[in-house]
C-alpha positions as CSV (number, residue, x, y, z in Angstrom):
1,M,32.5,-66.7,-84.5
2,A,32.7,-67.7,-81.2
3,L,33.5,-65.2,-78.3
4,T,34.8,-66.3,-74.8
5,E,32.4,-65.7,-72.2
6,R,34.9,-62.7,-71.0
7,Q,34.6,-61.3,-74.3
8,R,31.3,-61.6,-74.5
9,E,30.3,-59.8,-71.3
10,I,32.8,-56.7,-72.7
11,L,31.2,-56.3,-76.0
12,R,27.8,-56.3,-74.1
13,R,29.3,-53.6,-71.8
14,V,31.1,-51.8,-74.5
15,V,27.9,-51.1,-76.9
16,E,25.4,-50.1,-74.0
17,E,28.2,-47.8,-72.4
18,Y,28.7,-46.3,-76.5
19,V,24.3,-46.4,-76.5
20,H,23.8,-44.6,-73.8
21,T,26.6,-42.2,-74.0
22,G,27.9,-42.0,-78.1
23,Q,31.2,-41.6,-76.5
24,P,34.5,-44.3,-77.3
25,V,34.4,-46.4,-74.1
26,G,38.0,-47.3,-72.3
27,S,39.2,-50.0,-70.2
28,K,39.4,-47.7,-67.5
29,N,35.8,-47.0,-67.8
30,L,34.7,-50.3,-68.2
31,V,36.3,-51.5,-64.7
32,E,35.0,-48.6,-62.9
33,G,31.9,-48.0,-64.3
34,A,31.2,-51.4,-65.3
35,G,32.4,-52.9,-62.4
36,L,34.4,-56.0,-64.2
37,S,36.3,-57.8,-61.7
38,V,39.6,-58.0,-63.8
39,S,42.4,-55.6,-64.2
40,P,42.4,-52.9,-66.8
41,S,45.2,-54.6,-68.7
42,T,43.5,-57.7,-69.1
43,V,40.7,-55.7,-70.6
44,R,42.9,-53.6,-72.5
45,N,44.0,-57.0,-74.0
46,E,40.4,-58.2,-74.6
47,L,39.2,-54.6,-76.9
48,A,42.5,-55.9,-78.7
49,E,41.0,-58.8,-79.7
50,L,38.4,-58.1,-80.3
51,E,39.3,-55.3,-82.6
52,R,41.5,-57.5,-84.1
53,L,38.0,-60.1,-84.7
54,Q,36.3,-56.6,-86.2
55,F,33.5,-56.4,-83.3
56,L,35.4,-52.7,-82.1
57,T,37.0,-50.1,-83.3
58,H,38.3,-47.2,-82.4
59,P,38.1,-43.5,-83.1
60,H,41.6,-42.3,-84.5
61,T,41.8,-39.8,-81.8
62,S,40.3,-41.4,-78.9
63,A,41.9,-44.7,-76.9
64,G,38.4,-45.6,-76.4
65,R,36.1,-47.9,-78.6
66,V,32.8,-47.9,-80.1
67,P,31.2,-51.3,-81.6
68,T,31.1,-51.7,-85.4
69,E,28.4,-52.9,-87.6
70,Q,29.8,-56.9,-86.7
71,G,29.4,-56.1,-83.0
72,Y,25.9,-54.8,-82.8
73,R,25.2,-57.5,-85.2
74,Y,26.5,-60.1,-82.6
75,Y,24.7,-58.2,-79.6
76,A,21.5,-58.4,-81.3
77,D,22.0,-62.0,-82.1
78,E,23.2,-62.5,-78.0
79,I,19.7,-61.1,-77.3
80,L,17.7,-63.4,-79.9
81,S,19.0,-66.2,-78.6
82,R,18.2,-65.5,-74.9
83,L,14.3,-64.1,-75.5
84,E,11.3,-65.7,-73.6
85,P,9.0,-67.9,-75.4
86,R,6.3,-64.6,-74.8
87,P,7.4,-60.8,-74.6
88,G,6.4,-58.4,-72.0
89,E,4.1,-56.2,-71.6
90,F,3.5,-53.7,-73.9
91,P,1.2,-50.4,-73.3
92,L,-0.9,-50.8,-76.5
93,D,-4.7,-50.7,-75.4
94,L,-6.8,-52.1,-78.3
95,S,-9.9,-52.9,-76.8
96,E,-11.8,-49.6,-77.7
97,V,-11.1,-50.0,-81.2
98,R,-13.8,-52.5,-82.1
99,S,-12.8,-53.6,-85.3
100,E,-11.3,-51.3,-87.3
101,V,-8.2,-52.5,-88.0
102,E,-6.9,-49.0,-89.4
103,S,-7.5,-47.5,-86.0
104,A,-5.1,-50.4,-84.4
105,L,-2.4,-49.8,-86.5
106,Q,-2.5,-46.7,-86.3
107,A,-2.9,-46.9,-82.5
108,T,0.3,-49.1,-82.8
109,T,2.3,-47.0,-84.8
110,E,1.9,-44.3,-82.2
111,M,2.6,-46.7,-79.2
112,L,5.8,-47.7,-80.8
113,A,7.1,-44.6,-81.4
114,Q,6.4,-43.1,-78.0
115,V,8.1,-46.1,-76.5
116,S,11.2,-46.0,-78.6
117,Q,11.8,-43.0,-79.8
118,L,12.4,-44.2,-82.9
119,L,11.0,-44.4,-86.5
120,A,7.9,-46.5,-86.2
121,L,6.8,-48.5,-89.4
122,V,3.9,-51.0,-89.6
123,S,3.2,-52.2,-92.7
124,A,-1.2,-53.0,-93.0
125,P,-2.2,-56.2,-94.2
126,A,-2.5,-56.7,-98.2
127,V,-6.3,-55.5,-99.4
128,D,-6.8,-59.3,-100.9
129,T,-5.8,-61.0,-96.9
130,S,-8.9,-59.0,-95.5
131,T,-12.4,-59.9,-95.7
132,V,-15.3,-57.8,-96.8
133,R,-17.6,-55.8,-94.3
134,H,-20.1,-54.1,-96.4
135,V,-21.3,-53.5,-99.7
136,E,-23.3,-50.3,-100.5
137,V,-24.9,-50.1,-104.0
138,L,-26.7,-46.8,-104.7
139,R,-28.6,-45.1,-107.6
140,L,-27.2,-41.7,-107.9
141,Q,-28.9,-41.1,-111.2
142,P,-31.5,-42.8,-112.9
143,R,-28.4,-44.5,-115.4
144,V,-25.8,-43.7,-113.1
145,V,-25.0,-46.2,-110.2
146,V,-22.4,-46.6,-107.3
147,V,-20.5,-49.6,-106.0
148,V,-18.5,-49.4,-102.2
149,V,-16.5,-52.0,-101.0
150,I,-15.6,-51.8,-96.9
151,T,-12.8,-54.3,-96.1
152,S,-12.0,-55.5,-92.6
153,T,-8.6,-53.4,-93.0
154,G,-10.9,-50.2,-93.4
155,A,-9.8,-50.1,-97.0
156,V,-12.6,-48.7,-98.9
157,T,-13.1,-49.4,-103.2
158,K,-15.5,-47.7,-105.3
159,R,-16.7,-47.6,-108.8
160,V,-19.0,-45.8,-110.4
161,L,-21.0,-47.2,-113.5
162,T,-23.0,-45.5,-116.0
163,F,-25.8,-47.6,-117.8
164,A,-27.7,-47.2,-121.5
165,E,-30.8,-47.4,-119.9
166,P,-32.3,-46.3,-116.6
167,V,-31.8,-48.8,-113.7
168,D,-34.8,-50.0,-111.6
169,Q,-34.5,-48.7,-107.9
170,G,-35.4,-52.3,-107.1
171,L,-32.8,-54.0,-108.6
172,V,-30.1,-52.0,-106.9
173,G,-31.7,-52.9,-103.3
174,W,-31.8,-56.5,-104.6
175,A,-28.3,-56.4,-105.2
176,G,-27.0,-54.8,-102.4
177,Q,-29.0,-57.2,-99.8
178,Y,-27.7,-59.9,-102.3
179,L,-23.8,-59.2,-102.3
180,N,-23.3,-58.6,-98.7
181,E,-25.5,-61.9,-98.0
182,Q,-23.0,-63.4,-100.1
183,L,-19.6,-61.1,-99.5
184,A,-20.0,-59.8,-95.9
185,D,-17.2,-61.8,-93.6
186,R,-15.3,-63.4,-96.8
187,R,-12.1,-62.7,-98.3
188,P,-12.7,-61.3,-102.3
189,G,-10.8,-64.0,-103.3
190,A,-11.6,-65.3,-107.3
191,R,-13.0,-68.4,-106.0
192,T,-15.4,-66.8,-103.5
193,L,-16.4,-63.7,-106.2
194,R,-17.1,-67.1,-109.0
195,R,-19.5,-68.6,-106.8
196,C,-21.2,-65.2,-105.8
197,F,-21.6,-63.6,-109.4
198,E,-21.7,-67.2,-111.5
199,D,-24.6,-68.7,-108.9
200,P,-26.5,-70.8,-111.7
201,G,-29.6,-70.0,-109.3
202,L,-29.8,-66.5,-110.5
203,G,-32.1,-65.1,-113.2
204,A,-31.3,-63.5,-116.8
205,R,-31.7,-60.0,-115.1
206,E,-30.3,-60.3,-111.9
207,R,-27.5,-61.6,-113.4
208,R,-26.5,-58.9,-116.3
209,F,-26.7,-56.4,-113.7
210,L,-24.6,-58.2,-111.3
211,D,-21.9,-58.6,-114.1
212,A,-22.7,-55.1,-114.6
213,L,-21.0,-54.3,-111.2
214,R,-18.5,-57.4,-110.9
215,P,-15.2,-55.1,-112.1
216,A,-15.4,-52.6,-108.3
217,F,-15.4,-56.7,-106.9
218,D,-12.5,-58.0,-109.4
219,D,-10.7,-54.7,-108.5
220,L,-10.6,-55.1,-105.0
221,A,-9.3,-59.2,-105.8
222,S,-6.6,-57.7,-107.4
223,A,-5.7,-54.9,-105.2
224,G,-1.9,-55.7,-104.1
225,E,-1.0,-52.3,-102.6
226,T,0.1,-52.3,-98.8
227,R,-0.3,-49.0,-96.7
228,L,2.3,-48.1,-94.7
229,Y,1.9,-46.2,-91.3
230,V,4.9,-44.5,-90.0
231,G,5.3,-42.7,-86.8
232,G,7.7,-41.0,-84.8
233,T,8.7,-38.4,-87.9
234,A,7.8,-35.1,-85.7
235,T,10.7,-36.1,-83.0
236,L,12.8,-38.1,-85.3
237,L,15.6,-35.2,-85.1
238,E,15.3,-35.3,-81.3
239,G,18.8,-36.0,-79.3
240,V,20.6,-36.8,-83.1
241,R,24.3,-36.3,-83.0
242,T,26.0,-34.4,-85.6
243,E,27.6,-37.0,-87.2
244,E,24.1,-38.9,-87.5
245,L,22.0,-36.3,-89.5
246,E,23.0,-37.1,-92.6
247,S,21.9,-40.9,-92.2
248,Y,18.5,-39.1,-91.2
249,R,18.5,-37.3,-94.4
250,H,19.0,-40.1,-96.3
251,L,16.2,-41.9,-94.1
252,L,13.7,-39.2,-94.8
253,E,14.5,-39.2,-98.4
254,V,13.2,-43.0,-98.2
255,L,10.2,-41.9,-96.7
256,E,8.8,-40.2,-99.5
257,R,9.3,-43.6,-101.6
258,R,7.3,-45.6,-99.2
259,A,7.1,-48.7,-101.9
260,A,11.1,-48.9,-101.5
261,L,10.4,-49.4,-97.6
262,L,7.6,-52.0,-97.9
263,E,9.9,-53.9,-100.2
264,L,12.3,-53.9,-97.6
265,L,10.1,-55.0,-94.7
266,G,9.0,-57.9,-96.9
267,R,12.7,-59.0,-97.7
268,S,13.0,-59.2,-94.1
269,L,9.9,-61.2,-92.8
270,G,11.6,-64.2,-92.2
271,P,9.9,-67.8,-91.1
272,G,11.1,-66.9,-87.5
273,R,8.9,-63.7,-87.4
274,L,11.4,-61.2,-85.9
275,F,14.0,-59.3,-87.6
276,V,17.3,-57.7,-87.1
277,R,18.7,-55.9,-89.9
278,V,22.1,-53.7,-89.5
279,G,23.6,-51.3,-91.8
280,D,24.5,-53.1,-95.1
281,E,22.3,-56.0,-94.1
282,L,19.4,-53.6,-95.5
283,D,20.9,-54.0,-98.8
284,N,19.7,-50.1,-99.2
285,P,23.0,-47.4,-100.1
286,A,20.8,-45.0,-98.0
287,L,20.0,-46.8,-94.9
288,R,23.5,-47.9,-94.7
289,D,23.9,-46.2,-91.5
290,L,20.6,-47.0,-90.0
291,A,19.2,-50.4,-88.6
292,L,15.8,-52.6,-88.8
293,V,14.2,-54.2,-85.9
294,G,10.8,-55.6,-86.5
295,A,8.3,-58.6,-85.9
296,A,5.8,-60.0,-87.7
297,Y,2.2,-59.9,-86.6
298,G,-0.7,-61.9,-87.9
299,L,-2.8,-65.0,-87.4
300,A,-1.6,-68.2,-85.9
301,N,-0.3,-69.8,-89.4
302,R,0.1,-66.6,-91.9
303,A,2.1,-63.0,-91.4
304,L,-0.2,-60.1,-92.2
305,G,2.3,-57.5,-91.6
306,S,5.3,-56.1,-90.0
307,V,5.6,-54.1,-87.0
308,S,9.1,-52.6,-87.4
309,L,11.4,-49.6,-85.1
310,L,14.3,-47.8,-87.7
311,G,17.2,-46.1,-86.2
312,P,20.7,-45.2,-86.3
313,V,23.0,-48.2,-85.5
314,R,23.7,-46.9,-82.1
315,M,20.5,-47.9,-81.3
316,D,18.9,-49.6,-77.9
317,Y,18.3,-52.9,-79.5
318,E,16.7,-54.6,-76.2
319,K,14.3,-52.4,-75.9
320,A,13.8,-52.0,-79.5
321,I,13.2,-55.9,-80.0
322,N,11.1,-56.3,-76.7
323,S,9.2,-53.3,-77.8
324,V,8.2,-54.9,-81.5
325,R,7.7,-58.2,-79.8
326,G,5.5,-56.7,-77.6
327,A,3.3,-54.5,-79.9
328,A,3.4,-57.3,-82.6
329,W,1.6,-59.8,-79.6
330,E,-1.3,-57.1,-79.1
331,L,-2.1,-56.5,-82.3
332,S,-1.6,-60.6,-83.8
333,R,-4.3,-60.6,-80.3
334,F,-6.6,-58.3,-81.9
335,L,-6.7,-59.7,-85.6
336,E,-7.5,-62.8,-84.1
337,T,-10.9,-61.5,-83.3
338,V,-11.6,-59.9,-86.5
339,Y,-10.5,-61.8,-89.0
340,D,-12.0,-65.5,-89.8
341,D,-9.2,-67.0,-90.8
342,D,-11.4,-69.9,-92.7
343,A,-13.7,-67.2,-94.9
């Protein structure tokens, strides 16, 4: 819906003042505090029009206005429309975590929560988007062998196998070396595994042993669970107003159901890579009084996950948007050094 320049300015001032103080904003406050160069009566008329258009509302006990969901949505869209091509600096240094993706995700979550004072949510790349970092094949007992696979995201899968006959230690050592040569730094997709386990150059003995180990890798290739890193829960209720407590109680309940949050984040990831969802747009009754601001991170041609902030509808959208953009940018830069996209 098109607004005049003055209406956009007044709406922006109302949103920012209400976010800052939590108190309804009146015309006198806008003229004196915000420095609008128009009369209070003109401001009152514009406030009434913005209320008629459902961008503002007012508590029955106050002459001041507060933003509606539609008002916050318009305000956020205005911010999104004037973003610079590259985000500003974000205080996140991932140089010390080397290639530890799990450590990078945790550091991103903690810094995002610290900077924003909101609940930070970072979804990890799915296991099937990662590469194999290392394979261990160990003989625990003469007839018991364990296979351990470590991926570039820090995920670890383990399978213990029991054989009918004692297993030769030399065969175990060969299998570990061969699997690392074939799979290290590659994504464990079906084609990669087929080339590895169905190599026509393998002898019958080696092929039989690899066939017995293969379920550990099939488990890895089919794993679809995505992990969710959460930061800021310890300080979640600091500074929360009484009327917002119920919303946060619902949020804590949803946090216990990580799958619901992951589904929400997955739905929010659009081609633009940056998203804002306000109130009912979250399509979850438990989150109707909250807002989600997020950005996708990943490689140049594909998103691997999202960096998000979840908090009250009355949040500092500009700070939240800039924070998730900066965090996603730094995380993407880090992952470019870890992932071989052609693997």
